[in-house]
C-alpha positions as CSV (number, residue, x, y, z in Angstrom):
1,M,1.0,84.4,90.7
2,T,-1.0,86.7,92.6
3,L,-2.8,90.0,92.0
4,V,-3.1,91.0,96.2
5,P,-1.9,94.5,96.4
6,R,1.6,94.4,97.9
7,L,-0.1,96.9,100.8
8,A,-2.2,94.1,101.8
9,R,-0.3,92.1,104.6
10,R,-2.3,89.1,105.7
11,A,-2.6,88.1,109.5
12,A,-4.1,85.3,110.7
13,L,-6.6,86.5,113.7
14,T,-8.5,83.9,115.8
15,V,-10.7,84.5,118.6
16,A,-12.3,81.7,120.9
17,A,-16.3,81.7,121.5
18,L,-16.6,83.4,124.5
19,A,-20.8,84.0,124.1
20,A,-21.3,81.3,126.8
21,L,-19.1,82.9,129.3
22,V,-21.2,86.3,129.3
23,P,-23.9,86.5,130.9
24,A,-27.6,86.7,129.4
25,T,-28.3,90.5,130.5
26,S,-24.7,91.6,129.1
27,A,-25.1,89.6,126.0
28,A,-28.7,91.1,125.0
29,A,-26.6,94.9,124.9
30,D,-23.5,93.6,123.4
31,P,-23.4,93.8,119.3
32,A,-23.1,90.3,117.7
33,P,-22.8,90.7,114.3
34,F,-23.8,87.9,112.4
35,G,-24.5,86.2,115.7
36,H,-20.9,86.2,116.3
37,A,-19.1,87.2,119.4
38,C,-16.9,90.0,120.0
39,A,-13.5,90.0,122.1
40,P,-11.2,92.7,122.8
41,Q,-8.2,93.0,120.2
42,N,-5.8,95.8,119.0
43,G,-7.5,98.1,121.3
44,V,-11.1,97.4,119.2
45,R,-13.8,94.5,119.5
46,F,-12.9,91.9,116.8
47,C,-16.1,89.3,115.8
48,P,-14.9,87.0,113.5
49,T,-16.6,84.1,111.7
50,N,-14.5,81.2,113.2
51,D,-16.1,78.0,111.7
52,L,-17.9,77.1,108.3
53,A,-21.0,76.6,109.9
54,S,-21.1,79.9,111.3
55,R,-20.8,81.4,107.8
56,P,-24.0,83.6,107.1
57,H,-25.5,83.2,103.4
58,S,-25.7,85.7,100.3
59,F,-28.8,86.3,98.7
60,D,-29.2,82.8,96.7
61,G,-27.6,80.6,99.8
62,T,-23.9,81.0,99.2
63,P,-22.2,80.8,102.5
64,L,-19.5,83.8,102.6
65,D,-16.6,84.0,105.4
66,V,-16.6,87.5,106.6
67,D,-15.3,89.2,110.0
68,V,-16.5,92.6,111.7
69,T,-14.5,95.0,113.7
70,L,-16.1,97.1,115.9
71,P,-15.1,100.4,117.8
72,P,-13.9,99.6,121.2
73,T,-17.1,100.8,122.8
74,G,-20.7,101.8,121.7
75,D,-23.7,99.2,121.0
76,G,-24.5,100.6,116.9
77,P,-25.9,101.1,114.6
78,F,-22.5,102.3,113.9
79,P,-20.8,104.1,110.6
80,T,-20.0,101.7,108.5
81,I,-16.9,100.9,106.3
82,L,-16.5,98.0,103.8
83,L,-12.9,96.8,103.6
84,L,-12.7,95.2,100.2
85,H,-9.5,92.7,99.1
86,G,-7.8,92.2,96.3
87,L,-8.3,89.7,93.3
88,G,-7.3,86.5,95.2
89,G,-7.3,87.6,98.6
90,T,-9.5,86.8,101.4
91,K,-10.4,89.2,105.1
92,T,-7.4,88.7,105.9
93,S,-6.1,91.1,103.8
94,F,-6.3,94.0,106.0
95,E,-6.8,92.6,109.4
96,T,-3.5,93.6,110.5
97,T,-1.6,96.4,112.4
98,T,1.6,95.7,110.8
99,G,2.7,96.9,107.4
100,N,-0.9,99.4,106.8
101,E,-0.8,100.9,109.6
102,D,-3.4,103.6,108.4
103,Y,-5.0,101.1,106.4
104,N,-6.7,97.9,108.3
105,N,-9.4,96.9,110.3
106,S,-8.3,98.1,113.7
107,F,-7.3,101.5,112.6
108,F,-10.9,102.2,111.4
109,A,-12.6,100.9,114.1
110,Q,-9.9,103.0,116.2
111,H,-11.9,106.1,114.1
112,G,-15.3,105.0,115.6
113,Y,-16.1,102.6,112.6
114,A,-17.7,99.6,112.3
115,V,-15.4,97.4,109.5
116,V,-16.6,94.5,107.2
117,T,-14.2,92.6,105.7
118,P,-15.4,89.9,103.6
119,T,-13.7,87.3,101.6
120,A,-15.2,87.6,97.8
121,R,-17.1,84.5,96.7
122,G,-15.0,81.9,94.8
123,F,-11.9,82.4,97.3
124,G,-10.6,81.5,100.8
125,N,-13.1,80.2,103.2
126,S,-16.2,81.5,100.9
127,C,-16.2,78.3,99.1
128,G,-12.8,78.8,97.3
129,T,-10.6,76.2,99.0
130,P,-11.8,72.3,98.7
131,A,-12.2,72.2,102.4
132,S,-15.1,75.0,102.3
133,R,-17.0,73.7,99.9
134,T,-19.9,72.7,101.9
135,P,-22.9,71.4,99.8
136,D,-24.4,74.9,99.7
137,C,-21.2,76.3,97.7
138,A,-22.6,74.2,95.0
139,T,-22.5,77.3,92.6
140,G,-20.8,79.3,94.8
141,W,-18.2,80.1,92.1
142,T,-16.3,83.2,91.2
143,R,-17.6,85.1,88.6
144,L,-14.4,87.6,88.6
145,G,-16.5,90.4,90.0
146,D,-20.1,90.3,88.9
147,M,-22.1,93.2,90.4
148,R,-25.4,90.6,90.2
149,Y,-23.4,88.4,92.3
150,E,-20.4,89.5,93.9
151,V,-21.0,93.0,94.8
152,R,-24.6,91.6,95.8
153,D,-22.9,89.5,98.2
154,I,-21.6,92.3,100.0
155,Q,-24.9,94.1,99.7
156,T,-26.2,91.2,101.4
157,L,-24.4,91.0,104.2
158,V,-24.5,94.7,105.1
159,G,-28.6,94.6,105.4
160,Q,-28.4,91.6,107.6
161,L,-26.0,94.1,109.6
162,V,-28.7,96.6,109.9
163,D,-31.1,94.4,111.0
164,E,-29.0,93.6,113.7
165,G,-28.5,97.1,115.0
166,V,-24.6,96.9,114.1
167,T,-24.6,98.8,110.5
168,D,-26.5,102.9,110.0
169,P,-28.2,102.4,106.8
170,H,-27.4,105.5,105.6
171,R,-23.7,106.0,106.9
172,I,-22.0,103.0,104.8
173,G,-18.6,103.9,102.9
174,S,-16.5,101.5,101.1
175,T,-13.0,100.9,99.9
176,G,-10.7,98.5,98.6
177,I,-7.8,97.9,96.4
178,S,-7.8,96.3,93.1
179,Y,-10.8,93.7,93.2
180,G,-11.7,95.6,96.3
181,G,-11.5,99.3,94.4
182,G,-13.9,97.6,91.8
183,F,-16.3,96.7,93.9
184,S,-16.3,100.0,95.2
185,T,-17.0,101.5,92.3
186,M,-19.9,99.4,91.8
187,L,-21.0,99.9,94.9
188,A,-21.4,103.8,94.7
189,F,-22.6,103.9,91.1
190,L,-25.5,101.1,92.1
191,K,-25.7,103.6,95.4
192,D,-29.2,102.6,96.6
193,R,-30.0,99.9,94.0
194,V,-28.8,96.3,93.6
195,R,-28.5,94.0,90.5
196,L,-30.7,91.2,90.0
197,P,-29.4,87.9,88.2
198,D,-31.4,88.9,85.0
199,G,-29.9,92.5,84.9
200,T,-32.8,94.6,86.0
201,Y,-32.3,96.6,89.5
202,A,-33.9,96.8,92.5
203,P,-34.0,99.1,95.8
204,W,-31.2,97.9,98.3
205,T,-33.1,97.1,101.3
206,S,-32.5,95.1,104.3
207,P,-34.5,91.4,104.7
208,R,-36.9,93.4,107.1
209,G,-37.1,96.2,104.5
210,T,-35.1,98.7,105.7
211,P,-33.7,101.3,102.7
212,I,-30.2,101.1,102.5
213,S,-27.7,103.3,100.7
214,L,-23.9,104.1,100.0
215,T,-23.0,107.2,101.4
216,A,-19.6,107.3,99.8
217,A,-16.8,105.5,98.4
218,W,-12.7,105.5,98.2
219,P,-11.7,103.0,95.3
220,R,-8.0,102.3,95.2
221,W,-6.5,101.3,92.2
222,L,-10.0,100.7,90.4
223,W,-11.6,99.6,87.0
224,S,-14.9,101.6,85.7
225,N,-14.8,99.7,82.2
226,G,-15.6,96.2,82.6
227,E,-14.7,95.5,79.0
228,S,-11.5,97.5,79.1
229,I,-10.1,94.8,81.8
230,F,-9.1,92.9,79.3
231,T,-8.9,95.2,76.4
232,R,-7.2,98.4,74.9
233,N,-8.7,100.3,71.7
234,G,-6.8,103.7,72.5
235,R,-9.7,106.1,72.4
236,D,-12.3,107.6,75.5
237,P,-11.9,105.1,78.6
238,W,-15.4,103.9,77.9
239,S,-15.2,103.6,74.3
240,R,-15.9,99.5,72.8
241,T,-15.6,100.4,69.4
242,P,-13.6,99.1,67.7
243,T,-12.9,96.3,69.9
244,G,-9.2,96.5,71.4
245,V,-6.3,94.9,71.8
246,E,-5.6,92.0,74.5
247,A,-3.8,93.6,77.7
248,Q,-2.2,90.3,77.4
249,A,0.3,90.1,80.0
250,Y,-2.3,91.2,82.5
251,A,-5.4,89.2,81.2
252,G,-3.2,85.9,81.4
253,G,-2.3,86.9,85.4
254,I,-6.3,87.6,86.1
255,F,-7.0,84.3,85.0
256,A,-4.4,82.3,86.8
257,V,-5.8,83.9,89.9
258,G,-9.2,83.4,88.9
259,L,-8.8,80.0,87.6
260,S,-6.9,79.5,91.2
261,G,-10.1,79.9,92.8
262,F,-13.9,77.8,92.4
263,T,-14.7,78.0,89.1
264,A,-17.3,76.7,86.9
265,P,-17.5,74.0,84.6
266,T,-16.6,75.2,81.2
267,G,-19.2,74.8,78.6
268,G,-22.2,76.0,81.3
269,D,-23.5,79.7,82.0
270,L,-21.3,82.5,80.1
271,S,-21.3,84.3,83.4
272,T,-19.2,81.7,84.9
273,D,-17.4,80.1,82.1
274,L,-14.0,81.9,83.1
275,T,-12.0,79.0,80.5
276,R,-14.4,80.1,78.0
277,W,-13.5,83.9,78.4
278,K,-9.6,83.4,78.1
279,A,-9.6,81.1,75.1
280,Q,-11.7,84.0,73.6
281,L,-9.4,86.7,74.3
282,D,-6.1,84.6,73.6
283,S,-7.1,84.1,70.3
284,G,-6.8,87.6,69.4
285,R,-10.0,87.5,67.0
286,L,-11.9,89.7,68.7
287,D,-15.2,89.1,66.2
288,A,-18.6,88.9,66.9
289,S,-18.5,85.1,68.0
290,V,-16.6,87.1,71.3
291,Q,-19.5,90.1,71.3
292,P,-21.5,88.1,74.2
293,T,-18.4,87.7,76.5
294,L,-17.3,91.0,75.9
295,D,-21.1,92.3,76.6
296,N,-21.4,90.4,80.0
297,S,-17.5,92.3,81.2
298,Y,-19.1,95.3,80.0
299,K,-22.5,95.3,82.0
300,Y,-22.1,93.4,85.0
301,H,-18.3,94.0,85.7
302,G,-18.2,97.9,85.3
303,V,-19.9,101.1,85.5
304,A,-19.9,102.5,82.1
305,G,-23.4,101.1,81.6
306,V,-24.8,102.0,85.0
307,A,-27.1,104.9,84.6
308,G,-28.1,106.9,87.9
309,T,-26.5,109.5,89.9
310,P,-23.3,107.8,92.2
311,A,-22.3,108.3,95.5
312,P,-19.5,110.7,96.7
313,L,-16.2,109.3,95.2
314,L,-12.5,109.4,95.8
315,L,-11.2,107.8,92.9
316,Q,-7.4,106.8,93.7
317,S,-5.5,105.8,90.2
318,G,-1.5,105.1,89.3
319,W,0.0,107.1,86.2
320,T,2.2,103.8,86.2
321,D,-0.5,101.0,86.8
322,A,-0.3,99.0,83.7
323,L,-3.6,97.0,84.7
324,F,-5.9,99.7,85.4
325,P,-4.2,103.0,84.1
326,V,-5.4,106.5,84.7
327,G,-7.7,106.1,82.3
328,Q,-10.2,104.0,84.2
329,A,-11.1,106.6,87.0
330,L,-11.3,109.0,84.4
331,G,-13.7,107.4,82.6
332,A,-16.0,107.6,85.9
333,Y,-14.7,110.8,86.8
334,D,-15.7,112.2,83.5
335,H,-19.0,110.8,83.5
336,I,-19.9,111.9,86.7
337,R,-18.9,115.8,85.8
338,S,-20.7,115.8,82.8
339,L,-23.8,114.7,84.6
340,S,-23.1,118.3,87.1
341,K,-20.0,120.0,87.8
342,V,-20.6,120.2,91.4
343,A,-20.8,116.4,91.7
344,P,-19.2,115.2,94.4
345,V,-15.8,113.1,93.1
346,A,-12.2,114.0,93.6
347,L,-9.1,112.2,92.0
348,Q,-5.6,110.9,93.7
349,L,-3.3,110.1,91.2
350,G,0.4,109.1,91.7
351,D,3.2,106.6,90.8
352,L,1.1,103.6,92.5
353,G,-1.0,100.9,92.0
354,H,-0.4,97.2,90.2
355,D,3.3,96.6,88.6
356,P,5.1,98.7,87.5
357,G,3.4,101.2,90.1
358,A,6.3,101.9,92.8
359,N,3.7,102.9,95.5
360,H,5.8,105.7,97.5
361,P,5.3,105.2,101.0
362,K,4.9,109.0,101.7
363,D,2.5,109.2,99.0
364,I,0.3,106.7,100.1
365,R,0.2,108.1,103.8
366,A,-0.7,111.5,102.4
367,F,-3.6,109.8,100.6
368,D,-4.6,107.7,102.9
369,A,-5.3,110.7,105.2
370,Q,-7.1,112.4,102.4
371,G,-8.9,108.8,102.4
372,L,-9.9,109.2,106.1
373,N,-11.1,112.7,106.4
374,F,-13.4,111.8,103.3
375,F,-15.0,109.3,104.9
376,D,-15.2,111.1,108.1
377,A,-16.6,114.5,106.2
378,W,-19.0,111.9,104.8
379,L,-20.2,109.5,107.2
380,K,-19.7,111.6,110.3
381,G,-21.4,114.7,109.6
382,G,-18.7,116.8,108.5
383,T,-19.0,120.1,107.0
384,A,-18.8,121.1,103.6
385,G,-15.1,122.7,103.8
386,D,-14.2,118.9,105.2
387,K,-15.0,117.2,101.8
388,P,-13.1,117.5,98.6
389,K,-13.9,120.3,96.3
390,P,-16.2,119.0,93.3
391,G,-13.4,117.7,90.8
392,A,-10.4,118.4,92.7
393,V,-7.2,116.5,92.0
394,T,-3.9,115.7,93.8
395,A,-1.3,114.3,91.7
396,Y,2.1,113.2,92.4
397,T,4.6,111.9,89.7
398,T,6.9,109.2,88.9
399,V,10.6,109.3,90.1
400,C,13.6,107.5,89.9
401,P,14.9,105.5,92.0
402,R,11.9,103.3,92.3
403,N,12.2,102.8,95.5
404,A,12.3,106.7,96.6
405,P,9.8,107.2,99.1
406,A,8.3,109.8,97.9
407,G,7.3,111.3,94.1
408,G,7.7,114.8,92.8
409,G,4.8,117.1,94.0
410,P,2.0,117.2,95.0
411,Y,0.4,119.2,92.7
412,T,-3.4,120.4,92.9
413,A,-5.8,121.5,90.4
414,G,-9.9,122.0,90.3
415,S,-10.0,119.3,87.9
416,Y,-8.1,116.8,85.7
417,A,-7.9,119.3,82.6
418,A,-6.6,121.8,84.8
419,L,-3.5,120.1,86.4
420,A,-1.5,120.5,82.6
421,R,-1.2,124.6,82.1
422,S,0.3,123.7,78.6
423,S,1.4,121.4,76.1
424,L,4.1,120.2,73.6
425,T,3.5,119.3,70.5
426,F,6.1,118.1,68.4
427,A,6.0,116.3,64.8
428,G,7.4,112.7,62.9
429,P,9.4,112.7,59.8
430,S,7.9,114.2,56.5
431,K,8.7,110.9,55.1
432,A,6.0,108.4,55.7
433,M,6.6,105.7,58.2
434,K,5.6,102.0,58.0
435,I,4.5,99.3,60.9
436,T,3.4,96.1,60.6
437,S,2.5,92.9,62.6
438,K,6.2,91.8,62.9
439,G,7.0,94.6,65.4
440,G,10.5,95.8,66.5
441,D,12.6,94.1,69.1
442,A,11.2,90.9,70.4
443,K,14.0,90.9,73.3
444,L,13.4,94.3,74.1
445,A,9.4,94.2,74.1
446,A,9.7,91.0,76.6
447,S,11.6,93.0,79.2
448,L,9.1,96.0,78.9
449,S,6.6,93.6,80.1
450,P,4.8,95.1,83.6
451,L,5.2,91.8,85.3
452,T,8.7,91.6,84.9
453,P,11.4,93.5,87.2
454,T,12.7,95.1,84.1
455,G,9.1,96.7,83.0
456,T,9.6,99.1,85.5
457,H,9.6,103.4,84.3
458,C,13.0,103.7,85.9
459,A,14.9,100.7,84.2
460,P,17.1,101.6,81.8
461,H,17.0,100.2,78.6
462,A,18.9,100.6,75.0
463,L,16.4,101.6,72.6
464,D,15.6,99.5,68.8
465,T,17.9,101.1,66.3
466,T,16.5,99.3,63.7
467,N,13.1,100.4,63.9
468,K,12.3,103.4,61.8
469,T,9.4,104.8,63.3
470,Q,10.9,106.9,65.7
471,F,10.9,110.7,66.5
472,A,11.8,113.1,68.7
473,T,12.3,116.3,70.4
474,A,14.6,118.0,73.0
475,A,13.7,118.1,76.6
476,R,14.4,121.4,78.8
477,G,13.3,120.2,81.9
478,Q,9.4,119.8,81.4
479,T,6.8,117.8,83.4
480,L,4.2,115.6,81.9
481,L,1.4,115.6,83.4
482,G,-1.2,113.6,82.0
483,Q,-1.7,111.9,79.0
484,T,0.2,111.7,75.5
485,V,-2.2,112.3,72.4
486,L,-0.9,111.0,69.0
487,T,-2.6,111.9,66.2
488,G,-1.8,111.4,62.3
489,R,-3.2,110.0,59.3
490,V,-3.4,106.1,58.7
491,A,-3.8,103.4,55.6
492,V,-4.2,100.0,56.7
493,R,-3.9,96.7,54.7
494,G,-5.2,93.9,56.5
495,R,-7.7,92.8,59.5
496,Y,-6.9,93.1,63.1
497,G,-4.0,96.0,63.0
498,Q,-2.9,97.6,66.2
499,L,-0.8,100.8,66.6
500,D,1.7,100.5,69.7
501,A,3.5,103.3,71.4
502,R,6.1,104.0,73.3
503,L,7.3,107.0,74.6
504,W,10.7,107.1,75.9
505,D,13.2,109.6,78.1
506,L,16.4,109.4,76.3
507,N,19.8,110.1,78.2
508,P,22.3,111.0,75.2
509,R,25.3,110.7,77.7
510,T,24.5,107.3,78.8
511,G,22.4,106.0,75.5
512,K,20.2,104.7,77.8
513,A,16.3,105.4,77.8
514,R,13.3,105.1,80.3
515,L,9.8,104.3,79.2
516,I,7.2,106.5,80.5
517,D,4.2,105.8,78.6
518,R,2.6,103.6,76.4
519,G,-0.5,102.3,74.8
520,A,-2.4,100.1,72.2
521,Y,-4.8,101.4,69.6
522,R,-6.7,99.0,67.3
523,L,-6.9,100.1,63.9
524,N,-10.1,99.3,61.7
525,D,-10.1,96.6,59.4
526,N,-8.2,98.3,55.8
527,F,-8.9,101.9,57.3
528,R,-7.9,104.8,55.6
529,G,-8.5,108.4,57.4
530,T,-7.2,110.4,60.6
531,F,-6.5,108.9,64.1
532,R,-6.2,110.0,67.4
533,F,-4.5,107.6,70.1
534,T,-4.9,108.4,73.4
535,L,-1.4,106.7,75.9
536,D,-1.8,105.8,79.1
537,G,-0.8,109.0,80.7
538,N,1.9,109.6,83.5
539,G,3.6,112.5,85.8
540,Y,7.3,112.5,84.9
541,K,10.0,115.6,84.9
542,F,11.9,115.2,81.5
543,A,15.7,116.4,82.5
544,K,17.1,119.4,80.6
545,G,18.9,118.0,78.0
546,H,17.4,114.4,77.2
547,R,15.7,113.3,74.2
548,I,11.4,113.1,74.4
549,V,11.3,109.9,71.9
550,V,8.1,108.8,70.5
551,E,8.3,104.9,69.2
552,L,5.5,103.6,66.7
553,L,5.1,99.8,66.4
554,G,2.4,96.8,64.9
555,R,3.4,94.8,68.0
556,D,4.2,95.3,71.1
557,A,3.8,91.6,73.0
558,P,3.7,90.1,75.2
559,T,2.2,93.5,77.0
560,Y,-0.5,93.2,74.6
561,G,-1.6,90.4,72.3
562,P,-0.6,90.1,68.6
563,S,-2.4,90.7,65.9
564,P,-3.8,87.3,64.5
565,T,-2.9,88.1,61.1
566,A,-0.2,89.5,59.1
567,F,-1.0,93.4,58.2
568,S,0.6,96.4,57.7
569,A,0.0,100.2,57.8
570,T,1.5,103.4,56.7
571,L,1.4,106.4,59.3
572,T,2.0,109.9,57.9
573,K,1.4,113.8,59.1
574,V,1.9,112.0,62.8
575,K,2.6,114.6,65.6
576,A,2.7,114.2,69.3
577,M,1.2,116.4,72.1
578,L,2.3,116.3,75.8
579,P,0.3,118.0,78.8
580,L,2.8,119.6,80.5
581,R,2.4,121.3,84.0
């Protein structure tokens, strides 16, 4: 399995070394990023790392495979964009002129930017392949996106380019998808700092001492809470209490890709022990023994604990992204907005991202145009009118069929809260509902895994008629735009309980339903009291005459990990609230 985004079409790029053929007087004037010669390609200049021996080194001596693409003319320093690949990808992920016409190295270089495309440590020729593991790769393991290592690697490369006169230290933007989206978010929150191995901070400077600061970031398909990469507790995006339910399907996928790279032997430093992380998460017993692993994810693999004012951000997140739901972007967005209502942060939301996101081409092109304008405004001295208004949101809705060229919309608002203009609230049955750790129809649950073809939001399913914990209301053509919230009272018997919810669009004429929203909520052990459960969210229009159905369960594997022990819970006074456009 690979988590490299579908948008990333790989293309092998090779360039002959030309340095010996260039007169000395010309060579002195031409940029040579990392000492590498550049050659014309696709209307720009491409400056690759052609062999293992010429890889630049990171702060700890780890060699990194990195290419630089320059505008067709100019000596620099240039405004610079860091274009960062997805998990399991390499520097070539966005080095192409086909498939990603407006999101690749040549495209940005044609618009006047130096573009840096590194391979993250532990993958490709950054110590990932056996052939690339020269002696200086001894500890070049992947740490699955640790800001003290993988993010600092990028900052180290930028510092070298600043000293070479290639990069302007105060006109730097970062963007990427998935793994690269998370890196870009961390770079924005660090802004002008680096995170040291001991967890402390230091100023971001070049090797020669020039101060450096990230100017702006456009993270796509990002995460912000490092712990909730792997777990969900159904509360606020940055909530850690109680420890969440394992996002089992995607956690398995992440580790499958991570462990395919260069990984450390198990039993050593916790920050490198991916094998131990996986075993602990798969146990389902997320207790005190697992806390150090969760703390490591929270502190060093996300921005939830990073203080300070971030660089300007344009956050792109998918309603239908089952790996990093919209809440991941909202955690960062809400935090920044809490610091200042005029903070430069904006949102792009749509039916996109990791599976089952559809990534409709017209929506992506519209967002790409916004992204380029965003960078031009911040990195090229644009006026205030060229920049997104603080808090601004652009959203598209999920549509079917899945291969439709565009979603519904766009819908715009001055803030995320203003996207919805009303709400629909309906109650569950007056009789108590009971869930157990056995869950419902196992076959249906398996077909709803986000990593299966039937796990899309447009696939038709027959509801589990044996499950008595369902309630519904009539649809009247409403458009859901946001996160469904469930409230009620619960009495739990047992430990490691969970409340799994699905929101359906049922067509009475066909008897088939579409899965529109879902989520997992960790129940406190033997708890009695009220709950407030926030689902992942969606943008979706319910057809008039259909039924909006809420289904509650105590198990929804393999999407979420099942409880390791038997439990039951009684639910009363349950209500569903849907934010509507």
